[in-house]
C-alpha positions in Angstrom: 114.1 105.8 126.7 112.4 102.7 127.7 113.7 99.4 126.0 110.1 98.8 124.4 110.1 102.2 123.0 113.6 101.9 121.8 112.7 98.4 120.1 109.7 100.0 118.3 111.8 102.9 117.0 114.4 100.6 115.7 111.8 98.4 114.1 110.1 101.4 112.2 113.5 102.3 111.0 114.1 99.1 109.4 110.8 98.2 108.0 110.9 101.1 105.3 114.3 99.8 104.2 112.9 96.2 103.9 109.8 97.2 102.0 111.2 99.9 99.5 109.2 100.2 96.4 111.4 99.2 93.5 110.8 100.0 89.9 109.8 97.4 87.5 111.6 97.1 84.3 110.0 95.5 81.4 111.3 92.6 79.3 110.1 93.9 75.9 111.0 90.4 74.4 108.4 88.6 76.2 105.8 91.2 77.0 102.6 91.0 75.0 99.7 93.5 74.8 97.2 91.4 73.0 93.5 91.3 72.1 91.0 89.0 70.3 87.9 90.0 68.3 85.5 87.6 67.1 83.2 87.9 63.8 80.5 85.6 62.9 83.1 83.5 61.0 86.5 83.7 62.6 88.7 85.3 65.5 90.9 88.3 64.5 93.9 88.2 67.0 96.0 91.2 67.6 98.4 93.2 69.5 99.9 96.6 70.1 103.3 96.8 69.3 104.4 100.0 71.2 103.8 100.8 75.1 105.1 102.5 78.0 104.8 100.8 81.3 105.4 102.6 84.7 105.3 100.2 87.8 106.7 101.0 91.2 106.2 98.9 94.2 107.2 96.0 96.7 107.8 92.9 94.5 106.8 90.8 97.4 103.2 92.1 97.5 102.6 94.9 95.3 100.1 96.1 97.8 99.8 99.7 97.3 102.0 99.8 94.1 101.4 102.4 91.4 100.8 101.2 87.8 100.5 103.3 84.6 100.2 101.7 81.1 100.3 103.9 78.0 99.4 102.1 74.7 100.1 103.5 71.2 96.9 103.0 69.3 98.6 103.6 66.2 100.6 100.4 66.5 97.6 98.1 66.3 98.7 95.0 64.6 96.7 92.1 63.2 99.0 91.0 60.7 96.7 92.5 57.8 97.5 95.9 56.7 94.2 96.6 55.0 92.4 95.7 58.3 94.9 97.6 60.4 94.8 100.8 58.3 90.7 100.4 58.9 91.1 100.1 62.6 93.0 103.1 62.7 90.2 105.3 60.9 87.3 107.1 62.7 85.5 103.7 62.3 87.3 102.2 65.3 90.4 103.9 67.2 90.4 107.1 65.4 94.0 107.2 66.1 94.2 111.0 64.8 91.9 112.1 67.7 92.9 109.4 70.2 96.4 108.3 69.8 96.7 106.8 73.2 95.0 104.1 75.5 95.9 104.6 79.0 95.3 102.7 82.3 96.2 104.5 85.7 95.7 102.3 88.9 93.8 103.8 91.9 94.3 100.6 94.3 96.5 97.5 94.2 95.6 94.6 96.6 96.7 91.1 97.0 94.4 88.3 97.0 95.7 84.8 97.5 97.6 84.2 94.4 96.5 87.0 92.5 97.1 90.7 92.5 94.0 92.5 91.8 94.2 96.2 90.1 91.4 98.8 90.2 91.9 101.8 87.8 90.8 103.9 85.1 90.9 102.8 81.4 90.7 105.4 78.8 90.3 104.6 75.3 88.9 106.2 72.4 87.8 109.3 74.4 85.8 107.2 76.8 86.7 106.4 80.4 85.8 103.4 82.6 86.8 102.2 86.0 87.6 98.4 85.6 89.2 95.9 88.2 91.8 93.5 86.7 92.8 90.2 88.8 96.5 89.5 87.6 98.1 86.1 88.2 101.8 86.5 89.2 104.7 84.3 89.0 108.3 84.5 90.1 111.4 82.8 88.3 114.8 83.2 87.4 116.6 83.8 83.9 119.6 84.7 82.1 122.3 85.4 84.8 120.2 83.9 87.6 118.3 87.3 87.5 114.8 87.2 89.5 112.1 87.7 87.0 108.4 88.4 87.6 105.5 87.9 85.2 101.9 89.2 85.6 99.2 87.8 83.3 95.6 88.7 83.0 92.6 88.3 80.7 89.7 90.5 80.4 86.6 90.9 78.6 85.4 94.3 77.3 82.3 95.6 75.6 83.8 97.5 72.7 80.6 99.5 72.4 81.2 100.8 75.9 84.1 102.8 74.3 82.1 103.3 70.7 84.6 101.3 68.9 82.9 100.4 65.8 79.7 101.8 66.8 79.2 103.7 63.5 80.8 101.0 61.2 78.3 99.3 58.9 80.7 96.3 58.6 81.2 95.9 62.4 77.5 96.3 63.0 77.0 93.3 60.6 79.9 90.8 61.4 81.8 91.9 64.4 80.7 90.9 68.0 80.6 93.3 70.8 82.9 91.4 73.3 86.7 91.7 72.8 89.0 89.8 75.0 92.1 91.6 76.2 95.3 89.4 77.0 98.2 91.0 78.6 101.6 89.2 79.8 103.9 91.6 81.6 107.4 90.2 82.1 110.3 91.8 83.8 112.5 92.5 87.0 112.6 94.8 89.8 115.6 97.1 90.2 116.9 97.9 93.5 115.9 101.2 94.7 119.5 102.7 94.5 119.9 101.5 91.2 116.5 102.7 89.7 117.2 104.9 86.7 113.5 106.0 86.2 110.2 104.2 85.8 109.2 104.5 82.1 110.1 101.8 79.6 109.0 102.4 75.9 109.0 99.6 73.2 
């Protein structure tokens, strides 16, 4: 075998080990899946309290990573029980028929200091392809553990998912644009220590 051929073979055997995908473990104490709706008089901030996140990729770039987020729509929380009960009805999320909101990535790429994720968002029986730019940051916490955060803000037209489309109150008072805010915090496990991809809250 020629020296050049031997060198290339050795390099190709090392690269996968260096760039092995790792499983992201969510820090549920700091992760927030939130939103803000706006009425003619005031804003209504809220969040979803239960979710599952499955993320696998190379933390250095996340290029080609696999991302799946599943949100339990029944756990919508705006700190107002009467309003939350209404949001769970057929006027809005209709959680009896559509208990889950899911996002599944189809492409992940790095653009300067952002990670851009393209994928399918399914909510209230409707599916839409969306593209989400994440801002990522790396730091250390606890026992000098490398920790990552991914933050994104996105505006959605609620009527594109028929949320509140038949609600008289929504037609009168609620604006169409809903702002989504996600802060995903956690750490990547080494491949040999990964115990699974699903983290539930």
